[in-house]
C-alpha positions as CSV (number, residue, x, y, z in Angstrom):
1,M,-24.9,-6.6,-30.0
2,V,-22.4,-9.4,-30.0
3,K,-21.5,-10.6,-26.5
4,P,-17.8,-10.4,-25.9
5,R,-16.0,-13.7,-25.6
6,Q,-15.4,-14.7,-22.1
7,S,-12.6,-16.9,-20.8
8,S,-12.4,-19.1,-17.8
9,F,-10.4,-18.4,-14.7
10,R,-8.2,-21.4,-15.3
11,R,-7.3,-20.4,-18.8
12,I,-6.6,-16.8,-17.8
13,L,-4.4,-18.0,-14.9
14,V,-2.3,-20.3,-17.2
15,T,-2.0,-17.9,-20.1
16,R,-1.3,-14.8,-18.0
17,I,1.4,-16.5,-16.0
18,L,3.1,-17.7,-19.2
19,L,2.6,-14.4,-21.0
20,L,4.1,-12.6,-18.1
21,F,6.8,-15.0,-17.2
22,V,8.2,-15.9,-20.7
23,P,8.9,-12.4,-22.0
24,V,10.4,-11.4,-18.6
25,L,12.6,-14.5,-18.8
26,L,13.7,-13.9,-22.4
27,L,14.4,-10.2,-21.6
28,G,16.4,-11.3,-18.6
29,E,18.4,-13.7,-20.8
30,V,19.2,-10.9,-23.3
31,V,20.2,-8.6,-20.5
32,A,22.4,-11.3,-19.0
33,L,24.0,-12.1,-22.3
34,N,24.8,-8.4,-22.9
35,K,26.1,-8.0,-19.4
36,A,28.3,-11.1,-19.8
37,R,29.6,-9.9,-23.2
38,S,30.4,-6.5,-21.7
39,S,32.2,-8.1,-18.7
40,L,34.2,-10.5,-20.9
41,L,35.2,-7.7,-23.3
42,K,36.2,-5.5,-20.3
43,T,38.2,-8.4,-18.8
44,A,39.9,-9.1,-22.2
45,R,40.9,-5.4,-22.6
46,Q,42.4,-5.3,-19.1
47,N,44.3,-8.6,-19.7
48,L,45.5,-7.5,-23.1
49,T,46.7,-4.2,-21.7
50,E,48.6,-6.0,-18.9
51,S,49.9,-8.5,-21.5
52,A,51.2,-5.6,-23.7
53,V,53.0,-4.1,-20.7
54,L,54.6,-7.5,-20.0
55,K,55.5,-8.0,-23.6
56,G,57.2,-4.6,-23.8
57,E,59.1,-5.3,-20.6
58,K,60.2,-8.7,-21.9
59,I,61.5,-7.2,-25.2
60,A,63.4,-4.5,-23.3
61,N,64.9,-7.0,-20.8
62,S,65.8,-9.5,-23.5
63,L,67.7,-6.9,-25.5
64,A,69.4,-5.6,-22.4
65,T,70.4,-9.2,-21.5
66,L,71.8,-9.9,-25.0
67,K,73.7,-6.6,-25.0
68,T,75.3,-7.5,-21.7
69,S,76.1,-11.0,-22.8
70,V,77.7,-9.9,-26.0
71,L,79.7,-7.2,-24.2
72,V,81.0,-9.5,-21.5
73,A,81.8,-12.3,-24.1
74,S,83.7,-9.8,-26.2
75,Q,86.1,-9.0,-23.4
76,T,87.1,-12.7,-22.6
77,A,90.8,-13.6,-23.1
78,V,89.9,-16.5,-25.4
79,L,88.5,-14.1,-28.1
80,R,91.3,-11.6,-27.6
81,S,94.3,-13.9,-27.9
82,G,93.1,-17.5,-28.4
83,S,93.4,-19.8,-31.4
84,P,90.6,-20.2,-33.9
85,E,89.9,-23.6,-32.4
86,E,89.6,-22.2,-28.9
87,M,87.4,-19.4,-30.2
88,Q,85.1,-21.9,-31.9
89,E,84.8,-24.0,-28.8
90,F,84.1,-20.9,-26.8
91,L,81.3,-19.8,-29.1
92,N,79.8,-23.3,-29.0
93,Q,79.7,-23.3,-25.2
94,L,78.4,-19.7,-25.2
95,A,75.6,-20.6,-27.6
96,R,74.4,-23.4,-25.3
97,K,74.3,-21.0,-22.3
98,L,72.4,-18.2,-24.0
99,P,68.5,-18.3,-24.3
100,N,67.0,-20.3,-27.1
101,Y,65.8,-17.2,-29.0
102,V,69.5,-16.7,-29.9
103,E,69.9,-18.0,-33.4
104,C,73.6,-17.5,-34.2
105,L,77.0,-16.5,-32.7
106,Q,79.7,-15.3,-35.1
107,L,83.2,-13.9,-34.7
108,T,84.2,-11.9,-37.7
109,N,87.7,-10.7,-38.6
110,L,87.3,-7.0,-39.3
111,Q,90.7,-6.8,-41.2
112,D,89.8,-9.3,-43.9
113,G,86.1,-9.8,-43.4
114,N,86.4,-13.5,-42.9
115,I,84.4,-15.5,-40.3
116,T,86.8,-16.8,-37.6
117,A,84.2,-18.8,-35.6
118,S,80.5,-19.4,-36.0
119,S,77.7,-21.4,-34.3
120,C,75.5,-21.3,-37.4
121,G,77.5,-21.9,-40.5
122,D,79.5,-19.8,-42.8
123,Q,76.8,-17.3,-43.8
124,A,77.6,-13.9,-42.4
125,I,75.0,-12.3,-40.1
126,A,76.7,-8.9,-39.8
127,E,77.7,-6.3,-42.3
128,P,81.5,-6.1,-43.0
129,N,81.8,-2.4,-42.2
130,L,80.5,-2.2,-38.7
131,V,80.6,1.1,-36.8
132,F,80.7,0.9,-33.0
133,A,79.4,4.0,-31.4
134,G,77.8,5.0,-28.2
135,E,78.9,4.7,-24.6
136,D,79.0,0.8,-24.6
137,G,80.3,0.5,-28.2
138,I,77.5,-1.9,-29.1
139,N,76.0,-2.0,-32.7
140,I,72.4,-3.2,-33.0
141,K,70.8,-3.8,-36.4
142,T,67.2,-4.7,-37.0
143,I,66.7,-7.5,-39.6
144,L,63.6,-7.0,-41.7
145,P,61.9,-9.8,-43.6
146,S,63.8,-9.0,-46.8
147,K,67.0,-9.8,-45.0
148,A,65.7,-12.6,-42.9
149,G,66.3,-16.3,-43.5
150,T,70.1,-16.2,-43.4
151,T,70.1,-18.8,-40.7
152,G,67.6,-21.0,-42.3
153,Q,64.6,-19.9,-40.0
154,K,61.3,-19.1,-41.5
155,A,60.6,-15.4,-41.7
156,T,56.9,-16.1,-41.0
157,E,57.7,-17.4,-37.5
158,N,60.6,-15.3,-36.3
159,Q,60.0,-11.7,-35.7
160,L,61.8,-8.9,-34.0
161,Q,65.2,-10.2,-35.3
162,F,68.2,-8.3,-34.3
163,V,72.0,-8.5,-34.8
164,I,74.0,-7.3,-31.9
165,S,77.7,-6.7,-32.5
166,A,80.4,-5.9,-30.0
167,P,84.1,-5.0,-30.7
168,V,86.9,-7.4,-29.7
169,Y,90.3,-5.9,-29.0
170,N,93.6,-7.8,-28.8
171,Q,96.2,-7.5,-26.0
172,N,97.6,-4.3,-27.6
173,G,94.2,-2.7,-27.7
174,Q,93.7,-3.0,-31.4
175,L,90.3,-3.7,-32.9
176,I,90.6,-7.1,-34.7
177,Y,87.2,-8.9,-34.3
178,A,83.5,-8.2,-34.1
179,L,81.4,-10.6,-32.0
180,S,77.8,-10.7,-33.4
181,I,74.6,-12.4,-32.1
182,Q,71.5,-12.9,-34.2
183,S,68.3,-13.3,-32.1
184,S,64.6,-13.4,-32.7
185,L,62.8,-11.9,-29.6
186,Y,59.4,-13.0,-30.8
187,K,58.3,-16.1,-32.5
188,Q,54.8,-16.1,-34.1
189,T,52.8,-19.0,-32.7
190,S,49.1,-20.0,-32.7
191,I,47.0,-18.6,-29.9
192,Q,45.1,-21.1,-27.8
193,P,41.3,-20.5,-27.7
194,G,40.4,-18.4,-24.7
195,S,43.9,-17.1,-24.2
196,L,44.1,-13.4,-23.4
197,T,47.8,-12.9,-23.8
198,G,47.2,-12.0,-27.5
199,S,49.5,-11.8,-30.5
200,T,52.3,-9.3,-30.5
201,L,52.4,-6.2,-32.7
202,V,55.3,-3.8,-32.3
203,V,55.4,-0.5,-34.1
204,A,58.3,2.0,-34.1
205,E,57.6,5.7,-33.6
206,D,58.1,6.4,-37.3
207,G,55.3,3.9,-38.1
208,T,57.5,0.9,-39.1
209,I,55.9,-2.4,-38.1
210,L,58.6,-4.6,-36.4
211,A,56.2,-7.5,-35.4
212,H,52.8,-8.3,-36.7
213,P,50.3,-11.3,-36.4
214,L,50.3,-11.2,-40.2
215,A,54.0,-11.9,-41.2
216,D,53.7,-10.1,-44.6
217,R,53.0,-6.9,-42.8
218,V,56.4,-6.9,-40.9
219,G,58.7,-4.2,-42.3
220,T,55.8,-2.2,-43.8
221,N,54.5,1.1,-42.5
222,I,51.2,1.7,-40.7
223,Q,50.1,3.9,-43.5
224,E,49.7,0.7,-45.5
225,D,47.4,-0.9,-42.9
226,V,43.6,-1.2,-43.1
227,E,43.1,1.2,-40.2
228,P,46.1,3.6,-40.2
229,N,44.3,6.2,-38.3
230,A,43.6,3.9,-35.4
231,L,47.3,2.9,-35.2
232,Q,48.3,6.5,-35.4
233,Q,46.0,7.4,-32.5
234,I,47.5,4.5,-30.5
235,I,51.1,5.8,-31.2
236,K,50.1,9.3,-30.1
237,K,48.4,8.1,-26.9
238,A,51.3,5.7,-26.1
239,I,53.9,8.4,-26.6
240,A,51.8,10.6,-24.3
241,G,52.3,7.9,-21.6
242,Q,48.9,6.2,-21.8
243,A,48.4,2.4,-21.6
244,N,44.9,1.4,-22.6
245,S,42.9,-0.8,-25.0
246,I,41.3,-0.2,-28.4
247,N,39.3,-2.1,-31.2
248,L,41.2,-2.8,-34.4
249,S,40.6,-4.5,-37.7
250,F,43.4,-5.8,-40.0
251,Q,41.1,-7.3,-42.5
252,P,37.6,-6.4,-43.7
253,G,34.9,-8.0,-41.4
254,Q,37.4,-8.9,-38.7
255,E,37.0,-7.3,-35.3
256,L,40.0,-7.3,-32.9
257,V,40.6,-6.1,-29.4
258,A,44.1,-4.8,-28.5
259,G,45.9,-3.5,-25.4
260,Y,49.0,-1.4,-25.8
261,S,51.9,0.1,-23.9
262,V,55.1,1.9,-24.8
263,I,58.9,1.2,-24.2
264,A,62.0,3.1,-25.1
265,N,63.7,2.3,-28.4
266,P,66.3,-0.3,-27.4
267,I,68.4,0.0,-30.6
268,S,68.8,3.7,-30.9
269,E,70.4,6.4,-28.8
270,E,67.8,8.9,-29.9
271,P,64.7,9.4,-27.6
272,Q,62.3,7.4,-29.7
273,K,59.6,4.9,-28.6
274,W,58.3,1.5,-29.6
275,I,54.6,0.8,-29.2
276,V,53.9,-2.8,-28.1
277,L,50.4,-4.2,-28.7
278,A,48.7,-7.4,-27.5
279,I,46.0,-8.3,-30.0
280,T,43.3,-11.0,-30.1
281,S,40.0,-11.4,-31.9
282,V,36.7,-10.5,-30.4
283,D,35.6,-14.1,-30.8
284,N,38.6,-15.3,-28.8
285,A,37.9,-12.6,-26.1
286,L,34.3,-13.9,-25.9
287,F,35.3,-17.5,-25.9
288,G,33.4,-18.3,-22.7
289,L,30.2,-16.5,-24.0
290,E,29.1,-19.5,-26.0
291,E,29.1,-21.6,-22.9
292,I,27.2,-19.0,-21.0
293,K,24.7,-18.7,-23.9
294,L,24.2,-22.4,-23.9
295,I,23.7,-22.5,-20.1
296,L,21.1,-19.6,-20.4
297,I,19.3,-21.4,-23.2
298,V,19.1,-24.6,-21.2
299,L,18.0,-22.6,-18.1
300,T,15.4,-20.7,-20.1
301,V,13.9,-23.8,-21.6
302,G,13.9,-25.5,-18.2
303,L,12.2,-22.5,-16.5
304,I,9.6,-22.2,-19.2
305,C,8.8,-25.9,-18.8
306,A,8.8,-25.5,-15.0
307,S,6.5,-22.4,-15.3
308,L,4.1,-24.3,-17.6
309,V,4.0,-27.2,-15.1
310,A,3.6,-24.8,-12.2
311,S,0.8,-23.0,-14.0
312,L,-1.0,-26.3,-14.8
313,Y,-0.6,-27.3,-11.2
314,L,-1.6,-23.9,-9.7
315,A,-4.6,-23.4,-12.0
316,P,-6.8,-26.1,-10.4
317,Y,-5.3,-25.3,-7.0
318,L,-6.4,-21.6,-7.3
319,A,-9.5,-22.1,-9.5
320,T,-11.2,-24.9,-7.6
321,P,-12.1,-22.6,-4.5
322,V,-13.3,-19.9,-6.9
323,E,-15.5,-22.4,-8.8
324,E,-16.9,-23.9,-5.6
325,L,-17.8,-20.5,-4.3
326,R,-19.3,-19.6,-7.7
327,D,-21.5,-22.7,-7.7
328,Y,-22.6,-22.0,-4.1
329,V,-23.6,-18.4,-4.9
330,L,-25.4,-19.3,-8.1
331,N,-27.4,-22.0,-6.4
332,I,-28.1,-20.1,-3.1
333,H,-31.6,-19.2,-4.5
334,S,-32.6,-22.8,-4.5
335,H,-34.5,-23.2,-1.2
336,H,-34.1,-27.0,-1.3
337,A,-30.2,-26.6,-1.3
338,A,-29.4,-26.9,2.4
339,Q,-25.6,-27.1,1.9
340,T,-23.4,-24.7,3.7
341,V,-20.8,-22.4,2.1
342,P,-17.6,-24.3,1.1
343,Q,-14.9,-24.1,3.8
344,N,-11.6,-25.6,4.7
345,F,-9.6,-24.4,1.6
346,K,-5.9,-24.6,1.8
347,I,-5.5,-20.9,1.2
348,R,-6.3,-18.5,4.0
349,E,-7.7,-15.8,1.8
350,F,-10.2,-18.1,0.2
351,N,-11.4,-19.3,3.6
352,Q,-11.8,-15.6,4.6
353,L,-13.7,-15.0,1.4
354,A,-16.0,-17.9,2.1
355,Q,-16.6,-16.7,5.6
356,A,-17.3,-13.2,4.2
357,I,-19.8,-14.6,1.7
358,D,-21.5,-16.6,4.5
359,Q,-21.7,-13.5,6.7
360,M,-23.0,-11.5,3.8
361,F,-25.8,-14.0,3.2
362,E,-26.6,-14.0,6.9
363,R,-26.8,-10.2,6.8
364,L,-29.0,-10.4,3.7
365,K,-31.2,-12.9,5.4
366,A,-31.5,-10.8,8.5
367,W,-32.2,-7.7,6.4
368,S,-34.9,-9.7,4.5
369,E,-36.5,-10.7,7.8
370,E,-36.3,-7.1,9.0
371,L,-37.9,-5.9,5.7
372,E,-40.6,-8.4,6.0
373,L,-41.2,-7.5,9.6
374,A,-41.2,-3.8,8.7
375,W,-43.6,-4.5,5.9
376,K,-45.9,-6.3,8.3
377,E,-45.6,-3.4,10.8
378,A,-46.3,-0.9,8.0
379,K,-49.3,-2.9,7.0
380,S,-50.5,-3.1,10.6
381,A,-49.8,0.6,11.0
382,N,-51.9,1.4,8.0
383,Q,-54.7,-0.6,9.5
384,I,-54.2,1.1,12.8
385,K,-54.2,4.5,11.2
386,S,-57.4,3.7,9.4
387,Q,-58.9,2.6,12.7
388,F,-57.6,5.7,14.3
389,L,-59.2,7.9,11.6
390,A,-62.5,6.1,12.1
391,T,-62.2,6.5,15.8
392,T,-61.2,10.2,15.5
393,S,-64.0,11.0,13.1
394,H,-66.4,9.4,15.6
395,E,-64.8,11.4,18.5
396,L,-65.2,14.6,16.4
397,R,-68.7,13.9,15.2
398,N,-70.2,13.2,18.6
399,P,-69.2,16.5,20.2
400,L,-70.3,18.4,17.1
401,N,-73.7,16.7,17.2
402,I,-74.1,17.6,20.9
403,I,-73.1,21.2,20.2
404,I,-75.5,21.5,17.2
405,N,-78.4,19.9,19.1
406,C,-77.9,22.1,22.2
407,V,-77.6,25.3,20.1
408,R,-80.7,24.4,18.1
409,L,-82.8,23.7,21.2
410,V,-81.9,27.1,22.5
411,R,-82.3,28.8,19.1
412,D,-85.7,27.3,18.5
413,D,-86.9,28.3,22.0
414,M,-87.7,24.7,23.0
415,C,-86.5,25.1,26.6
416,D,-89.0,25.5,29.4
417,N,-87.1,28.2,31.2
418,R,-83.9,30.2,31.4
419,E,-82.2,27.7,33.6
420,E,-82.7,24.9,31.0
421,E,-81.3,27.2,28.3
422,L,-78.2,27.9,30.4
423,E,-77.8,24.1,31.1
424,F,-77.8,23.4,27.3
425,L,-75.5,26.2,26.6
426,K,-73.1,25.0,29.4
427,R,-73.2,21.5,27.9
428,A,-72.4,22.9,24.5
429,D,-69.5,24.9,26.0
430,D,-68.1,21.9,27.7
431,T,-68.4,19.8,24.6
432,A,-66.7,22.6,22.5
433,I,-63.8,22.6,25.0
434,H,-63.5,18.8,24.7
435,L,-63.6,19.1,20.9
436,L,-60.9,21.8,21.1
437,N,-58.7,19.5,23.1
438,I,-59.1,16.8,20.5
439,I,-58.2,19.2,17.7
440,N,-55.2,20.5,19.7
441,D,-53.9,16.9,20.1
442,L,-54.2,16.4,16.4
443,L,-52.3,19.7,15.7
444,D,-49.6,18.8,18.2
445,I,-49.0,15.3,16.8
446,S,-48.9,16.8,13.2
447,K,-46.3,19.4,14.5
448,I,-44.3,16.6,16.0
449,E,-44.2,14.6,12.8
450,A,-43.3,17.8,10.9
451,G,-40.6,18.7,13.4
452,K,-42.2,22.0,14.2
453,L,-43.2,21.5,17.8
454,S,-41.1,23.6,20.1
455,V,-40.9,24.4,23.8
456,V,-39.6,27.4,25.6
457,T,-37.9,26.3,28.8
458,V,-37.5,28.6,31.8
459,P,-36.7,27.9,35.4
460,M,-39.8,27.0,37.4
461,D,-41.0,25.1,40.5
462,L,-42.1,21.6,39.7
463,R,-43.9,21.2,43.1
464,Q,-46.0,24.4,42.5
465,A,-47.0,23.2,39.0
466,L,-48.1,19.8,40.4
467,L,-50.3,21.6,43.0
468,E,-52.0,23.7,40.3
469,V,-52.7,20.6,38.1
470,I,-54.1,18.7,41.1
471,N,-56.5,21.5,41.9
472,L,-57.6,21.5,38.3
473,Q,-58.2,17.8,38.2
474,S,-59.8,17.6,41.7
475,L,-63.4,17.9,40.3
476,N,-63.0,14.9,38.1
477,V,-61.5,12.8,40.9
478,Q,-64.3,13.9,43.2
479,Q,-67.0,12.9,40.7
480,K,-65.6,9.4,40.4
481,G,-65.3,9.0,44.2
482,L,-61.5,8.3,44.1
483,Q,-59.0,8.9,46.8
484,L,-56.1,11.2,45.9
485,K,-52.7,10.9,47.7
486,A,-50.1,13.5,47.2
487,M,-46.5,13.2,48.5
488,L,-44.8,16.3,47.2
489,G,-42.5,17.3,50.0
490,T,-42.3,20.8,51.5
491,E,-39.4,22.3,49.5
492,P,-39.6,23.8,46.0
493,I,-38.2,21.6,43.2
494,P,-36.4,23.9,40.7
495,V,-36.4,22.6,37.2
496,K,-36.1,24.1,33.7
497,A,-39.2,23.4,31.6
498,D,-42.0,25.0,29.6
499,A,-44.6,25.7,32.2
500,A,-47.7,25.5,29.9
501,K,-46.5,22.3,28.2
502,L,-45.5,20.7,31.5
503,R,-49.0,21.4,32.8
504,Q,-50.5,19.9,29.7
505,V,-48.5,16.7,30.2
506,L,-49.4,16.5,33.9
507,I,-53.1,17.1,33.1
508,N,-53.0,14.4,30.4
509,I,-51.3,11.8,32.7
510,I,-53.5,12.6,35.8
511,G,-56.5,12.7,33.5
512,N,-55.7,9.3,32.1
513,A,-55.3,7.9,35.6
514,T,-58.6,9.3,36.6
515,K,-60.4,8.1,33.4
516,F,-59.1,4.5,33.6
517,T,-59.7,4.1,37.4
518,D,-63.2,3.3,38.6
519,E,-62.3,2.7,42.3
520,G,-59.4,3.0,44.5
521,S,-56.8,5.8,44.6
522,I,-54.4,7.9,42.6
523,T,-51.0,8.6,44.2
524,I,-48.8,11.4,43.1
525,A,-45.2,11.4,44.5
526,T,-41.9,13.2,43.9
527,T,-38.5,11.8,44.5
528,L,-35.0,13.3,44.0
529,H,-32.1,11.2,42.9
530,T,-28.8,11.3,41.0
531,E,-28.1,9.7,37.6
532,N,-24.7,9.8,35.9
533,G,-23.6,12.6,38.2
534,K,-26.7,14.8,37.5
535,S,-29.5,15.5,39.9
536,Q,-33.0,14.6,38.7
537,A,-36.6,14.8,39.9
538,T,-39.1,12.1,39.2
539,V,-42.9,12.5,39.4
540,S,-44.7,9.2,39.8
541,I,-48.5,9.0,39.1
542,T,-49.8,5.6,40.3
543,D,-53.4,4.5,39.9
544,T,-55.3,1.3,40.8
545,G,-57.3,1.3,37.6
546,L,-57.5,-0.8,34.5
547,G,-53.8,-1.6,34.0
548,I,-52.2,-2.7,30.7
549,E,-50.9,-6.0,29.6
550,P,-47.1,-6.1,29.3
551,A,-47.3,-7.0,25.6
552,Q,-49.3,-3.8,24.9
553,Q,-47.2,-1.4,27.0
554,N,-44.5,-0.7,24.3
555,K,-47.2,0.5,21.9
556,L,-48.7,3.3,24.1
557,F,-46.2,6.0,23.2
558,R,-46.6,5.5,19.5
559,P,-48.9,8.0,17.6
560,F,-52.1,6.5,16.1
561,V,-51.7,3.4,18.2
562,R,-54.1,2.3,21.0
563,V,-54.3,-0.8,23.1
564,D,-56.9,-3.5,22.5
565,A,-60.1,-1.7,21.8
566,G,-62.0,-4.4,23.7
567,T,-60.9,-3.0,27.0
568,T,-60.9,0.7,26.1
569,R,-63.9,0.9,23.9
570,K,-66.0,2.6,26.6
571,F,-63.4,5.4,27.1
572,D,-63.3,8.4,24.9
573,G,-60.1,9.8,23.4
574,T,-57.8,9.7,20.3
575,G,-54.9,7.8,21.9
576,L,-52.4,10.7,21.1
577,G,-52.0,11.9,24.7
578,L,-49.0,9.8,25.7
579,A,-47.2,10.2,22.4
580,I,-47.5,14.0,22.7
581,S,-46.5,13.9,26.3
582,R,-43.4,11.9,25.7
583,N,-42.2,14.3,22.9
584,L,-42.8,17.3,25.1
585,I,-41.0,15.9,28.1
586,E,-38.0,14.8,25.9
587,L,-37.8,18.3,24.4
588,M,-37.5,19.6,28.0
589,G,-34.5,17.2,28.6
590,G,-36.4,14.6,30.6
591,S,-38.0,11.2,30.0
592,I,-41.4,9.5,30.6
593,T,-42.0,5.8,31.3
594,L,-45.0,3.6,31.9
595,E,-45.2,0.5,34.1
596,S,-48.1,-1.9,34.7
597,P,-48.0,-5.4,36.3
598,G,-50.9,-6.4,34.1
599,L,-54.5,-6.0,33.3
600,Y,-56.6,-4.7,36.2
601,Q,-53.5,-4.2,38.3
602,G,-53.0,-0.5,38.0
603,T,-50.5,1.7,36.2
604,T,-47.5,3.8,37.2
605,V,-46.3,6.7,34.9
606,K,-43.0,8.3,35.8
607,I,-41.9,11.7,34.6
608,T,-38.2,12.6,35.1
609,L,-36.7,16.1,34.7
610,P,-33.2,17.4,35.5
611,I,-32.9,19.6,38.5
612,L,-31.4,23.0,38.2
613,E,-28.1,23.4,40.0
614,S,-27.7,26.1,42.5
615,S,-25.6,28.3,40.2
616,D,-28.2,27.9,37.4
617,N,-31.0,28.7,39.8
618,S,-29.2,31.8,41.0
619,N,-28.7,32.9,37.4
620,S,-32.3,32.3,36.6
621,N,-33.3,34.9,39.3
622,D,-31.5,37.6,37.4
623,K,-34.2,39.5,35.7
624,D,-31.8,41.2,33.3
625,H,-30.6,37.9,32.0
626,P,-33.5,35.5,32.0
627,D,-32.5,31.9,31.3
628,V,-34.8,30.9,28.4
629,T,-34.2,28.1,25.9
630,I,-36.2,27.2,22.8
631,V,-36.1,23.6,21.8
632,T,-37.7,22.2,18.5
633,A,-38.8,18.6,18.1
634,N,-36.8,16.3,15.8
635,P,-39.2,14.2,13.5
636,E,-36.5,11.5,13.2
637,K,-36.3,10.9,16.9
638,N,-37.4,7.5,18.1
639,T,-40.7,7.5,19.9
640,E,-40.4,4.0,21.3
641,V,-41.2,3.6,25.0
642,D,-38.2,3.7,27.3
643,S,-38.5,0.9,29.9
644,T,-35.7,2.4,32.1
645,T,-37.1,3.4,35.6
646,H,-35.5,5.0,38.6
647,D,-36.3,4.1,42.1
648,G,-35.5,7.1,44.3
649,E,-36.1,8.0,47.9
650,N,-38.8,10.4,49.0
651,F,-37.8,14.0,49.2
652,P,-36.3,14.8,52.6
653,G,-39.0,16.2,54.9
654,S,-41.8,15.1,52.6
655,S,-45.1,14.1,54.1
656,E,-48.0,12.1,52.7
657,D,-51.3,13.8,52.7
658,E,-54.5,12.2,51.6
659,Y,-57.2,14.4,50.1
660,Q,-60.6,13.1,50.9
661,L,-63.2,14.2,48.4
662,P,-64.8,16.6,48.1
663,L,-61.5,18.4,47.5
664,V,-61.0,22.1,48.0
665,K,-60.2,24.3,45.1
666,N,-56.7,25.4,46.3
667,I,-54.5,22.8,47.9
668,S,-52.1,24.6,50.3
669,K,-51.3,21.5,52.4
670,S,-48.2,19.5,51.3
């Protein structure tokens, strides 16, 4: 199988930054260009619509001004009764005062059709048979391109040409003259790049084009245009009172933007409309887009270069800590490498990572040491268990041999008399009881390990249980010539425990004290005290016997573990008594501890049990509702020795009684 190609952290860092940054930057540029184009077109449409409104107002105002000027001039006394020279002078002065879009002033004699005075030569600008109608008596005639050029102006420049004529009456009120003004309201000029005023397009309601950016279209109908439907839609919307913008095209491949408005027809009394449009090309509307595009291109190139430089700068800045940590981790197995984990990076997260790696290796080191220690302990425990099995087999074989020998002596009738037979039988019976105790210990410890050992706790008197056990152990104490001191007080000590199991523990502890004490005394005392707000009773069994070294004391409560065999070789037993006792006491809710100053300095074992409260004690006396609790051992529970001890006072009213051996069977004295 081919191993996939791997890339370094530096290369990935540089390429991923560029692959992520460049497309986003280019996408942002495209979005920015589209947004700028939309904004420029929107602004152009708004400006063209406003320009169309202003153009329409300008046309209407200019025509109104010319009509007023002609009407006022026609009523002057010079034209009504002056000489031809005076009339000519008047027209010359009037031509200088009128706007520059006025091309010609003429005074025509209506009787003979001759020109009486003119500011633009002898070519007539008005028709000979003029009809003056309307409220103001003004005659307005539109000059289309076929009739333009009478004044020498180029038809391609001057558009929206009108001839406005007003009647002139003499002193007697007779119509003798017609005063005419020829004017071009719009002169086609080139549009400056970026200008949004636009070229003028004027269309009459009947579709006649009065002004157009293309001079050859003036005088034609919109039906002859490239997009007649678009212009018809504009006429309909404008007549309906809308002022808006639209896209047009006068030539194939040419895209235009136009804003339009509507004005009343200034040359007709009929309710007709003129539609005024301000038109410019899309390229002109987007004149600033090229500059924006150039700026974005320069900015994009600059940002790509900056991102490349930043990537090349950041790659070692970010990759160096990773590489150092990698080298440290890869070489950590070299025992000769004593260097510490790299620190003091300029990035807080890498310092935290280095610290975490250091802590991880410290934990691994600690776990390794713990595993090594556990392995050694397991190895030692295996040896101890083997030693325990050898010792236990010896402890089991010896009693069996004694029992077999005693029984065979009796069976083979090798005894001299009946008393000797009874003596051998008694020895076999005692040995069998001893063997039974060993087997019971083995069964108890196996139950503890299996989690099947249980106790049934009931209210009982601890003091009475101690008295019974002391009576049972009195014979052993008497045989060894030891002094027994009991300080049990005079009042009952109510506790909740398993009576049989508690007696087993007390027999075991007092039996150990007796077994390991050759001379001196054994003291049994009870004290009451309070711990964490709970009343407790503590039984202390103190002997003056062999004692235990402090280093060996923490092993005594472990199963299959005995202290140094050199000091205990002469004593029988499996070494399970304390382990069983501790588990039983803990199942009853108490604790057991062992203290010894050292070898040959005696030992003190303390058993602590909780005292029943008065309410609990009263409930326990109810025969209909006995207070019984069953507790099962937990095999996972720690069986290490608890070094906590409690120093309490003697029970109030207690007295110390020394039992000198031989001791009576029933101790009634407290």
